[in-house]
C-alpha positions in Angstrom: 50.0 -22.3 -64.1 50.7 -24.5 -61.0 51.0 -22.7 -57.7 53.8 -23.4 -55.7 52.0 -23.2 -52.6 49.8 -26.3 -53.0 51.9 -29.0 -51.7 52.8 -27.2 -48.5 49.0 -26.2 -47.6 48.0 -29.8 -48.3 50.7 -30.7 -45.9 49.3 -28.3 -43.2 45.4 -29.5 -44.2 46.8 -33.1 -43.2 48.2 -32.0 -39.8 45.4 -29.7 -39.1 42.0 -30.1 -41.3 40.4 -26.7 -40.3 42.3 -23.2 -40.7 41.4 -19.5 -41.6 43.1 -18.1 -44.1 44.8 -15.5 -42.5 46.2 -18.3 -39.7 47.2 -20.5 -42.9 49.0 -17.4 -44.7 50.8 -16.7 -41.3 51.9 -20.4 -41.1 53.2 -20.3 -44.3 55.0 -16.8 -44.0 56.5 -18.5 -40.5 58.3 -21.3 -42.8 59.6 -19.1 -45.4 56.8 -20.2 -48.4 55.8 -16.8 -48.6 58.0 -13.9 -48.7 57.5 -10.1 -49.3 55.6 -10.2 -52.7 55.4 -6.1 -53.5 56.9 -3.1 -51.6 53.6 -1.5 -51.2 51.9 -3.2 -48.1 48.2 -3.1 -49.7 49.5 -4.9 -52.9 51.8 -7.3 -50.8 48.6 -8.2 -48.8 46.6 -8.7 -51.8 49.1 -11.1 -53.3 49.8 -13.2 -50.6 46.1 -13.5 -50.0 45.7 -14.0 -54.2 48.6 -16.9 -54.0 46.9 -18.5 -50.9 43.5 -18.5 -52.5 44.5 -19.6 -55.7 46.8 -22.8 -54.4 43.4 -23.6 -52.0 41.1 -23.4 -55.2 43.7 -25.2 -57.4 44.1 -28.2 -54.4 39.9 -28.1 -54.2 39.8 -29.6 -57.9 42.6 -31.9 -57.4 41.1 -33.3 -54.7 38.0 -34.2 -56.2 36.4 -37.1 -56.0 38.0 -38.3 -52.7 37.9 -35.4 -50.6 35.9 -31.8 -50.1 37.8 -28.6 -49.3 35.3 -26.3 -47.9 36.9 -22.7 -48.6 35.3 -19.6 -47.3 37.7 -16.7 -45.9 37.1 -17.4 -42.4 37.1 -21.3 -42.5 38.9 -23.8 -44.8 38.1 -27.2 -43.8 39.4 -30.7 -45.4 36.6 -32.9 -45.2 37.0 -37.0 -45.9 33.7 -37.0 -47.7 33.3 -36.6 -51.3 31.3 -33.9 -52.7 31.1 -33.4 -56.6 27.9 -31.3 -56.2 30.1 -28.5 -54.6 32.4 -28.1 -57.8 29.2 -28.3 -60.1 28.3 -24.7 -58.9 29.2 -21.6 -60.2 31.3 -19.5 -58.0 32.6 -16.2 -58.9 35.2 -16.1 -56.1 36.9 -19.4 -57.2 37.0 -18.0 -60.8 38.3 -15.0 -59.7 41.3 -16.7 -57.8 42.1 -19.2 -60.4 42.6 -16.5 -63.2 46.2 -15.6 -63.0 45.4 -12.1 -64.5 43.9 -10.9 -61.6 47.6 -11.1 -59.3 48.5 -8.1 -60.9 46.2 -5.4 -59.9 45.8 -1.9 -59.4 45.5 -0.1 -56.0 42.0 1.1 -56.8 40.9 -2.4 -57.4 42.4 -4.0 -54.5 40.9 -1.1 -52.5 37.1 -1.8 -54.1 37.6 -5.4 -53.3 38.8 -5.0 -49.6 36.0 -2.5 -49.0 33.4 -5.0 -50.4 34.9 -8.1 -48.4 34.8 -6.3 -45.3 31.3 -4.7 -46.2 30.2 -8.3 -46.4 32.3 -9.4 -43.6 30.6 -6.8 -41.3 27.3 -8.1 -42.3 28.3 -11.5 -41.4 29.4 -10.4 -37.9 26.3 -9.2 -35.7 27.3 -5.6 -35.6 24.1 -3.6 -35.8 25.1 -0.8 -38.2 21.8 0.7 -38.4 21.8 1.8 -34.7 22.4 5.8 -34.3 25.3 6.4 -31.8 24.9 8.8 -29.3 26.5 12.3 -29.9 29.4 11.1 -27.4 30.1 7.8 -29.0 30.4 9.5 -32.3 32.8 11.9 -31.1 35.0 9.0 -29.2 35.0 7.2 -32.5 35.7 10.0 -35.0 38.6 11.2 -32.7 39.6 7.6 -32.0 40.0 7.9 -36.0 41.6 11.0 -36.3 38.8 12.5 -38.2 38.0 16.0 -38.2 34.5 17.3 -37.1 33.1 17.3 -40.6 34.1 14.4 -42.5 33.6 12.9 -46.0 32.7 9.4 -47.1 36.1 9.5 -49.0 38.1 10.3 -45.8 36.4 7.7 -43.7 37.0 5.0 -46.7 40.7 6.3 -46.7 41.1 6.2 -43.1 39.2 2.6 -42.8 41.8 1.3 -45.2 44.6 2.4 -43.2 43.2 1.1 -40.2 42.4 -2.5 -41.8 46.0 -2.7 -43.1 47.3 -2.0 -39.8 44.8 -4.4 -37.6 44.2 -7.1 -40.6 45.0 -10.4 -39.1 47.5 -11.2 -41.8 49.6 -8.4 -40.5 49.3 -10.1 -36.7 46.5 -7.7 -36.2 43.6 -9.3 -33.9 40.2 -10.4 -35.4 38.5 -8.8 -32.6 39.9 -5.3 -33.1 39.0 -5.9 -36.8 35.6 -6.4 -36.1 35.0 -3.5 -34.2 36.9 -1.1 -36.5 34.1 -2.5 -39.2 31.3 -2.0 -36.9 32.8 1.7 -36.3 33.2 2.0 -40.0 29.7 1.3 -40.9 28.4 3.6 -38.2 30.7 6.8 -38.9 29.4 6.5 -42.8 26.1 7.2 -41.4 27.4 10.7 -40.5 29.4 11.4 -43.5 28.9 14.7 -45.3 28.4 15.2 -48.7 
């Protein structure tokens, strides 16, 4: 199936060759190329991201051998130099986004994918998640997150998803705030009761 966003994304890449997925999605929303796709905010965000990523990967395949389209969540770049080897390597993410069966997925699968992505994102940022908090720091973060004194991993994960949706750059949130929340999430998990 051909993604209707391919041509618009290509035009955006010609005007500006470097993007981030969330800024690309925002640009597409501003020009009404992406509208609300689901009543559930989590599914809507997932479907928007899926369409953008699917279009990027289809475009990447179409541009070979003349151009190379580098695709990572925080760095999309159209490069004038050809690259045949990049597409020869197996890439599970490309396979996932090119499979249209993954477009309609359950909330549980979306939550697991978001957790996995942001845990990976947190590892890429230089947040030191092994450093223990002082009791006062822990209390301040716990209160900011509206968690009880005793909280479980499930409580932290649920609150994490709420904050992630609220502060996600695709929802006009700040990447800086998002990184801070990711770091706090990793730290709070160290204090979870079983």
